[in-house]
TORLUM-743431 format. One record per residue: residue number from 1; x negated, y, z of N, C-alpha, C in turn. Coordinates in pm, whole numbers, plus 50000, padded with zeros to 5 digits. Each point is the difference from the previous one (the first is absolute). Layout:
+-------+-------+-------+-------+-------+-------+-------+-------+-------+-------+
: dokol :  n.c1 :  n.c2 :  n.c3 : ca.c1 : ca.c2 : ca.c3 :  c.c1 :  c.c2 :  c.c3 :
+-------+-------+-------+-------+-------+-------+-------+-------+-------+-------+
:   NUM :     X :     Y :     Z :     X :     Y :     Z :     X :     Y :     Z :
...
+-------+-------+-------+-------+-------+-------+-------+-------+-------+-------+
***
This chain:
+-------+-------+-------+-------+-------+-------+-------+-------+-------+-------+
: dokol :  n.c1 :  n.c2 :  n.c3 : ca.c1 : ca.c2 : ca.c3 :  c.c1 :  c.c2 :  c.c3 :
+-------+-------+-------+-------+-------+-------+-------+-------+-------+-------+
:     1 : 49917 : 49881 : 50000 : 50083 : 50119 : 50000 : 49913 : 50125 : 50000 :
:     2 : 49869 : 49984 : 50007 : 49910 : 50115 : 50014 : 50016 : 50101 : 49888 :
:     3 : 50036 : 49957 : 49879 : 50014 : 50095 : 49890 : 50146 : 50020 : 49960 :
:     4 : 50095 : 49943 : 50074 : 50141 : 50012 : 49966 : 50058 : 50133 : 50043 :
:     5 : 50103 : 50039 : 49929 : 50067 : 50125 : 50036 : 50101 : 49973 : 50111 :
:     6 : 50039 : 50107 : 50066 : 50100 : 49987 : 50105 : 50131 : 49950 : 49941 :
:     7 : 50035 : 50045 : 49882 : 50125 : 49958 : 49937 : 50001 : 49849 : 49976 :
:     8 : 49886 : 49944 : 49956 : 49992 : 49855 : 49979 : 50016 : 49926 : 50132 :
:     9 : 49934 : 50051 : 50103 : 50010 : 49940 : 50133 : 50146 : 50004 : 50048 :
:    10 : 50063 : 50114 : 49985 : 50139 : 50018 : 50043 : 50090 : 49900 : 49927 :
:    11 : 49987 : 49995 : 49868 : 50084 : 49910 : 49921 : 49978 : 49853 : 50037 :
:    12 : 49877 : 49964 : 50032 : 49967 : 49861 : 50032 : 50045 : 49958 : 50140 :
:    13 : 50016 : 50095 : 50091 : 50026 : 49962 : 50139 : 50135 : 50044 : 50055 :
:    14 : 50066 : 50093 : 49935 : 50121 : 50060 : 50058 : 50108 : 49898 : 50035 :
:    15 : 50041 : 49917 : 49906 : 50113 : 49909 : 50025 : 49966 : 49897 : 50107 :
:    16 : 49877 : 49953 : 50001 : 49959 : 49902 : 50102 : 50008 : 50063 : 50140 :
:    17 : 49945 : 50121 : 50014 : 50003 : 50067 : 50130 : 50142 : 50039 : 50039 :
:    18 : 50081 : 50039 : 49902 : 50139 : 50035 : 50031 : 50074 : 49880 : 50057 :
:    19 : 49985 : 49883 : 49939 : 50067 : 49880 : 50052 : 49957 : 49973 : 50144 :
:    20 : 49872 : 50015 : 50027 : 49949 : 49975 : 50135 : 50061 : 50100 : 50099 :
:    21 : 50003 : 50126 : 49963 : 50051 : 50102 : 50092 : 50151 : 49990 : 50019 :
:    22 : 50073 : 49957 : 49896 : 50145 : 49981 : 50017 : 50024 : 49894 : 50106 :
:    23 : 49920 : 49894 : 49999 : 50016 : 49896 : 50101 : 49960 : 50048 : 50139 :
:    24 : 49901 : 50087 : 50008 : 49957 : 50052 : 50129 : 50100 : 50101 : 50055 :
:    25 : 50046 : 50091 : 49916 : 50089 : 50107 : 50048 : 50146 : 49958 : 50001 :
:    26 : 50037 : 49906 : 49914 : 50140 : 49960 : 49990 : 50084 : 50096 : 49919 :
:    27 : 49936 : 50097 : 49937 : 50074 : 50102 : 49925 : 49919 : 50044 : 49879 :
:    28 : 50054 : 49982 : 49881 : 49926 : 50032 : 49879 : 49969 : 50149 : 49990 :
:    29 : 50094 : 50085 : 50036 : 49978 : 50145 : 49993 : 49886 : 50043 : 50091 :
:    30 : 50000 : 49949 : 50122 : 49891 : 50032 : 50092 : 49868 : 49948 : 49947 :
:    31 : 50002 : 49878 : 49947 : 49877 : 49941 : 49946 : 49946 : 50084 : 49885 :
:    32 : 50088 : 50045 : 49912 : 49956 : 50084 : 49888 : 49940 : 50131 : 50050 :
:    33 : 50064 : 50062 : 50098 : 49949 : 50126 : 50055 : 49861 : 49981 : 50062 :
:    34 : 49987 : 49897 : 50082 : 49872 : 49974 : 50066 : 49891 : 49970 : 49898 :
:    35 : 50035 : 49920 : 49901 : 49901 : 49962 : 49899 : 49959 : 50120 : 49915 :
:    36 : 50093 : 50086 : 49966 : 49965 : 50118 : 49923 : 49907 : 50092 : 50080 :
:    37 : 50027 : 50014 : 50128 : 49913 : 50080 : 50085 : 49860 : 49939 : 50006 :
:    38 : 49993 : 49868 : 50015 : 49870 : 49932 : 50006 : 49925 : 50015 : 49867 :
:    39 : 50071 : 49984 : 49888 : 49936 : 50018 : 49869 : 49956 : 50146 : 49980 :
:    40 : 50078 : 50094 : 50051 : 49960 : 50140 : 49990 : 49868 : 50024 : 50072 :
:    41 : 49985 : 49940 : 50116 : 49875 : 50014 : 50074 : 49886 : 49930 : 49927 :
:    42 : 50030 : 49888 : 49937 : 49897 : 49928 : 49925 : 49956 : 50080 : 49876 :
:    43 : 50096 : 50065 : 49935 : 49967 : 50076 : 49879 : 49900 : 50111 : 50030 :
:    44 : 50019 : 50066 : 50114 : 49911 : 50108 : 50039 : 49858 : 49947 : 50025 :
:    45 : 49991 : 49877 : 50047 : 49870 : 49940 : 50035 : 49952 : 49900 : 49896 :
:    46 : 50061 : 49995 : 49882 : 49975 : 49892 : 49906 : 49853 : 49984 : 49961 :
:    47 : 49927 : 50107 : 49984 : 49859 : 49987 : 49961 : 49923 : 49914 : 50099 :
:    48 : 50033 : 50012 : 50126 : 49933 : 49920 : 50102 : 50066 : 49862 : 50014 :
:    49 : 50133 : 49995 : 49997 : 50073 : 49875 : 50019 : 49979 : 49900 : 49889 :
:    50 : 49982 : 50045 : 49879 : 49987 : 49905 : 49889 : 49876 : 49913 : 50013 :
:    51 : 49904 : 50044 : 50081 : 49881 : 49920 : 50023 : 50016 : 49902 : 50116 :
:    52 : 50111 : 50009 : 50073 : 50024 : 49907 : 50110 : 50020 : 49860 : 49943 :
:    53 : 49970 : 49902 : 50081 : 50019 : 49862 : 49959 : 50149 : 49969 : 49978 :
:    54 : 50085 : 50058 : 50083 : 50144 : 49974 : 49989 : 50080 : 50129 : 50023 :
:    55 : 50008 : 50087 : 49901 : 50077 : 50124 : 50018 : 50149 : 49972 : 50027 :
:    56 : 50050 : 49888 : 49951 : 50140 : 49965 : 50026 : 50022 : 49980 : 50150 :
:    57 : 49905 : 49939 : 50068 : 50011 : 49980 : 50145 : 50002 : 50135 : 50072 :
:    58 : 49924 : 50096 : 49948 : 49998 : 50134 : 50060 : 50138 : 50063 : 49990 :
:    59 : 50062 : 49992 : 49883 : 50133 : 50057 : 49980 : 50101 : 49928 : 50090 :
:    60 : 49992 : 49866 : 50008 : 50091 : 49924 : 50085 : 49984 : 50044 : 50146 :
:    61 : 49876 : 50013 : 50044 : 49975 : 50038 : 50138 : 50057 : 50138 : 50032 :
:    62 : 49980 : 50095 : 49909 : 50055 : 50134 : 50019 : 50152 : 49993 : 50005 :
:    63 : 50060 : 49926 : 49909 : 50147 : 49989 : 49998 : 50051 : 49935 : 50129 :
:    64 : 49931 : 49898 : 50049 : 50042 : 49935 : 50125 : 49989 : 50094 : 50118 :
:    65 : 49894 : 50078 : 50004 : 49985 : 50098 : 50108 : 50108 : 50107 : 49992 :
:    66 : 50031 : 50042 : 49878 : 50108 : 50097 : 49983 : 50132 : 49939 : 50046 :
:    67 : 50019 : 49871 : 49974 : 50122 : 49932 : 50043 : 50009 : 49997 : 50152 :
:    68 : 49887 : 49975 : 50065 : 49998 : 49999 : 50147 : 50034 : 50138 : 50054 :
:    69 : 49938 : 50103 : 49941 : 50029 : 50138 : 50044 : 50148 : 50033 : 49981 :
:    70 : 50053 : 49959 : 49885 : 50140 : 50028 : 49973 : 50090 : 49926 : 50098 :
:    71 : 49964 : 49876 : 50032 : 50081 : 49922 : 50095 : 49999 : 50065 : 50138 :
:    72 : 49886 : 50055 : 50039 : 49993 : 50068 : 50130 : 50091 : 50122 : 50002 :
:    73 : 49996 : 50077 : 49892 : 50088 : 50118 : 49993 : 50147 : 49958 : 49998 :
:    74 : 50028 : 49893 : 49927 : 50137 : 49954 : 49987 : 50055 : 49949 : 50133 :
:    75 : 49916 : 49932 : 50077 : 50044 : 49953 : 50132 : 50045 : 50116 : 50087 :
:    76 : 49931 : 50113 : 49989 : 50038 : 50116 : 50082 : 50134 : 50056 : 49957 :
:    77 : 50038 : 49978 : 49874 : 50127 : 50053 : 49950 : 50097 : 49888 : 49965 :
:    78 : 49975 : 49879 : 50047 : 50076 : 49882 : 49958 : 50150 : 50011 : 50022 :
:    79 : 50043 : 50044 : 50114 : 50143 : 50004 : 50029 : 50075 : 50085 : 49898 :
:    80 : 49947 : 50118 : 49971 : 50066 : 50089 : 49903 : 49996 : 49942 : 49860 :
:    81 : 49888 : 49945 : 49961 : 49988 : 49945 : 49864 : 50091 : 49880 : 49978 :
:    82 : 50015 : 49916 : 50101 : 50086 : 49884 : 49986 : 50146 : 50040 : 49982 :
:    83 : 50039 : 50110 : 50062 : 50138 : 50047 : 49983 : 50021 : 50061 : 49862 :
:    84 : 49895 : 50057 : 49943 : 50014 : 50070 : 49872 : 49988 : 49909 : 49878 :
:    85 : 49921 : 49894 : 50009 : 49972 : 49921 : 49880 : 49998 : 49852 : 50034 :
:    86 : 50093 : 49922 : 49940 : 49994 : 49855 : 50021 : 49879 : 49943 : 49926 :
:    87 : 49952 : 49882 : 50039 : 49886 : 49942 : 49931 : 50032 : 49975 : 49853 :
:    88 : 49901 : 50021 : 49916 : 50018 : 49977 : 49857 : 49991 : 49851 : 49968 :
:    89 : 50072 : 49962 : 49896 : 49987 : 49866 : 49948 : 49876 : 49997 : 49913 :
:    90 : 49940 : 49883 : 49984 : 49882 : 49995 : 49915 : 50037 : 50039 : 49857 :
:    91 : 49918 : 50082 : 49937 : 50028 : 50041 : 49863 : 49907 : 49930 : 49901 :
:    92 : 49927 : 49900 : 50049 : 49918 : 49920 : 49910 : 50072 : 49867 : 49981 :
:    93 : 49979 : 49937 : 49886 : 50068 : 49875 : 49973 : 49938 : 49890 : 50084 :
:    94 : 50086 : 49931 : 50076 : 49953 : 49893 : 50086 : 50087 : 49877 : 49980 :
:    95 : 49938 : 49882 : 50005 : 50076 : 49876 : 49998 : 50067 : 49984 : 50136 :
:    96 : 50087 : 49902 : 50012 : 50068 : 49978 : 50128 : 49900 : 49971 : 50111 :
:    97 : 49899 : 49916 : 49971 : 49898 : 49969 : 50101 : 49920 : 50124 : 50035 :
:    98 : 49963 : 50080 : 49898 : 49924 : 50121 : 50025 : 50082 : 50100 : 50079 :
:    99 : 50130 : 50007 : 49973 : 50087 : 50091 : 50074 : 50008 : 49958 : 50147 :
:   100 : 50007 : 49870 : 50024 : 49999 : 49951 : 50139 : 49870 : 50040 : 50069 :
:   101 : 49886 : 49983 : 49930 : 49872 : 50037 : 50058 : 49994 : 50151 : 50023 :
:   102 : 50045 : 50077 : 49903 : 50002 : 50146 : 50012 : 50078 : 50042 : 50125 :
:   103 : 50119 : 49944 : 50016 : 50083 : 50035 : 50116 : 49937 : 49953 : 50130 :
:   104 : 49938 : 49883 : 49998 : 49933 : 49949 : 50121 : 49881 : 50090 : 50036 :
:   105 : 49925 : 50042 : 49900 : 49886 : 50089 : 50025 : 50048 : 50133 : 50059 :
:   106 : 50111 : 50051 : 49953 : 50052 : 50126 : 50052 : 50036 : 49990 : 50148 :
:   107 : 50026 : 49879 : 50046 : 50034 : 49980 : 50140 : 49879 : 49995 : 50092 :
:   108 : 49881 : 49993 : 49944 : 49878 : 49996 : 50081 : 49956 : 50141 : 50038 :
:   109 : 49933 : 50015 : 50112 : 49937 : 50130 : 50030 : 49899 : 50033 : 49891 :
:   110 : 49979 : 50128 : 49974 : 49913 : 50043 : 49890 : 49860 : 49940 : 50010 :
:   111 : 49945 : 49990 : 50119 : 49864 : 49947 : 50014 : 49993 : 49853 : 49959 :
:   112 : 50100 : 49921 : 50036 : 50004 : 49860 : 49960 : 50026 : 49987 : 49850 :
:   113 : 50089 : 50084 : 49949 : 50033 : 49997 : 49857 : 49877 : 50031 : 49917 :
:   114 : 49922 : 50100 : 50040 : 49877 : 50034 : 49928 : 49905 : 49881 : 49998 :
:   115 : 49979 : 49938 : 50115 : 49906 : 49888 : 50009 : 50047 : 49884 : 49913 :
:   116 : 50128 : 49965 : 50007 : 50053 : 49887 : 49924 : 49990 : 50026 : 49850 :
:   117 : 50041 : 50119 : 49956 : 49996 : 50032 : 49857 : 49856 : 49999 : 49949 :
:   118 : 49911 : 50065 : 50072 : 49861 : 50009 : 49953 : 49931 : 49863 : 50000 :
:   119 : 50030 : 49916 : 50097 : 49932 : 49871 : 50007 : 50064 : 49897 : 49907 :
:   120 : 50131 : 49981 : 50012 : 50066 : 49891 : 49928 : 50045 : 50036 : 49859 :
:   121 : 50030 : 50124 : 49975 : 50048 : 50037 : 49867 : 49893 : 50067 : 49915 :
:   122 : 49914 : 50079 : 50062 : 49891 : 50064 : 49926 : 49877 : 49909 : 49998 :
:   123 : 49984 : 49919 : 50106 : 49889 : 49906 : 50005 : 49873 : 50054 : 50062 :
:   124 : 50012 : 50107 : 50080 : 49882 : 50056 : 50064 : 49961 : 49916 : 50121 :
:   125 : 49870 : 49984 : 50025 : 49957 : 49929 : 50120 : 50023 : 50086 : 50125 :
:   126 : 50003 : 49934 : 50113 : 50026 : 50067 : 50128 : 49902 : 50115 : 50021 :
:   127 : 49872 : 49977 : 49968 : 49898 : 50103 : 50022 : 50032 : 50128 : 49922 :
:   128 : 50042 : 49985 : 49876 : 50028 : 50118 : 49918 : 50127 : 50071 : 50048 :
:   129 : 50098 : 49923 : 50042 : 50122 : 50061 : 50054 : 49965 : 50082 : 50124 :
:   130 : 49919 : 49942 : 50086 : 49958 : 50071 : 50122 : 49930 : 50130 : 49964 :
:   131 : 49916 : 49995 : 49899 : 49928 : 50120 : 49957 : 50097 : 50104 : 49944 :
:   132 : 50092 : 49957 : 49916 : 50093 : 50093 : 49936 : 50099 : 50060 : 50100 :
:   133 : 50040 : 49922 : 50099 : 50095 : 50052 : 50099 : 49930 : 50061 : 50121 :
:   134 : 49868 : 49988 : 50002 : 49918 : 50057 : 50107 : 50039 : 49943 : 50137 :
:   135 : 50013 : 49866 : 50004 : 50030 : 49929 : 50124 : 49906 : 49881 : 50011 :
:   136 : 49983 : 49943 : 50120 : 49915 : 49881 : 50015 : 50059 : 49879 : 49927 :
:   137 : 49913 : 49907 : 49961 : 50046 : 49879 : 49931 : 50099 : 49922 : 50085 :
:   138 : 49977 : 49995 : 50130 : 50093 : 49930 : 50090 : 50139 : 50058 : 49995 :
:   139 : 50010 : 50131 : 49984 : 50130 : 50065 : 49989 : 50071 : 49956 : 49872 :
:   140 : 49923 : 49991 : 49891 : 50058 : 49955 : 49873 : 50050 : 49856 : 50015 :
:   141 : 49920 : 49914 : 50062 : 50039 : 49861 : 50019 : 50127 : 49990 : 50085 :
:   142 : 50008 : 50082 : 50103 : 50117 : 50000 : 50086 : 50124 : 50047 : 49921 :
:   143 : 49984 : 50105 : 49923 : 50112 : 50051 : 49919 : 50044 : 49896 : 49898 :
:   144 : 49903 : 49931 : 49939 : 50034 : 49894 : 49904 : 50076 : 49888 : 50068 :
:   145 : 49953 : 49958 : 50115 : 50066 : 49890 : 50072 : 50143 : 50037 : 50037 :
:   146 : 50018 : 50118 : 50057 : 50134 : 50044 : 50040 : 50089 : 50022 : 49878 :
:   147 : 49942 : 50057 : 49895 : 50079 : 50024 : 49879 : 50044 : 49870 : 49934 :
:   148 : 49908 : 49902 : 49993 : 50037 : 49871 : 49941 : 50108 : 49932 : 50083 :
:   149 : 49988 : 50006 : 50132 : 50101 : 49938 : 50086 : 50137 : 50065 : 49979 :
:   150 : 50002 : 50132 : 49993 : 50127 : 50071 : 49978 : 50059 : 49967 : 49863 :
:   151 : 49913 : 49994 : 49898 : 50048 : 49965 : 49866 : 50053 : 49857 : 49997 :
:   152 : 49933 : 49910 : 50067 : 50045 : 49860 : 50003 : 50139 : 49991 : 50063 :
:   153 : 50022 : 50075 : 50107 : 50133 : 49999 : 50063 : 50104 : 50058 : 49905 :
:   154 : 49964 : 50107 : 49935 : 50095 : 50071 : 49912 : 50030 : 49921 : 49873 :
:   155 : 49897 : 49934 : 49946 : 50015 : 49930 : 49872 : 50028 : 49851 : 50016 :
:   156 : 50018 : 49953 : 50123 : 50019 : 49858 : 50025 : 50123 : 49949 : 49925 :
:   157 : 49978 : 49892 : 49930 : 50109 : 49935 : 49928 : 50042 : 49881 : 50084 :
:   158 : 50129 : 49989 : 50033 : 50043 : 49888 : 50083 : 49973 : 49868 : 49929 :
:   159 : 49950 : 49906 : 50075 : 49970 : 49868 : 49944 : 50125 : 49915 : 49993 :
:   160 : 49985 : 49878 : 49947 : 50117 : 49912 : 49991 : 50043 : 49958 : 50141 :
:   161 : 50128 : 49981 : 50014 : 50052 : 49957 : 50129 : 49962 : 49856 : 50025 :
:   162 : 49973 : 49969 : 50123 : 49969 : 49862 : 50038 : 50130 : 49936 : 50047 :
:   163 : 50036 : 49895 : 49933 : 50125 : 49930 : 50034 : 49963 : 49873 : 50075 :
:   164 : 50057 : 49981 : 50116 : 49974 : 49879 : 50078 : 50123 : 49910 : 49994 :
:   165 : 49971 : 49876 : 49979 : 50108 : 49902 : 49999 : 49982 : 49913 : 50121 :
:   166 : 50103 : 49994 : 50081 : 49996 : 49909 : 50115 : 50045 : 49863 : 49957 :
:   167 : 49933 : 49898 : 50052 : 50035 : 49862 : 49962 : 50103 : 49945 : 50088 :
+-------+-------+-------+-------+-------+-------+-------+-------+-------+-------+
***
């Protein structure tokens, strides 16, 4: 990417990062806003960023931090915002299974949702997630464990009934 233009980088990474952020934020509009802000910051620094080993990770990290900042501000105004705007339905095309996962992810706390999406859906190792979220690796492992347990409860499919016959 050392000789690539910012436009090429943007075109090559935008949709992938958008999908990731939609899963983290639970809202496509918010994900688009955060991602545009992160790309805006990257554009200003592109001469330096294009030489990074993974400029896409830099943009993701900035967007995730912006998401955390936004979540903190939103928590302070949560009661008023919940009365004004019901949650949006997903505006991306999802299969029935993906819709179930989307809804289950929305039920997780943001910190667990970030860890689960980045590890299981993006494929990042625990060490990189810890670096991007600026938390210890143990915290990421804990969030993954709790998030997986919550998802398992939410997505559990009832098994076949056991029928006993008395002789």
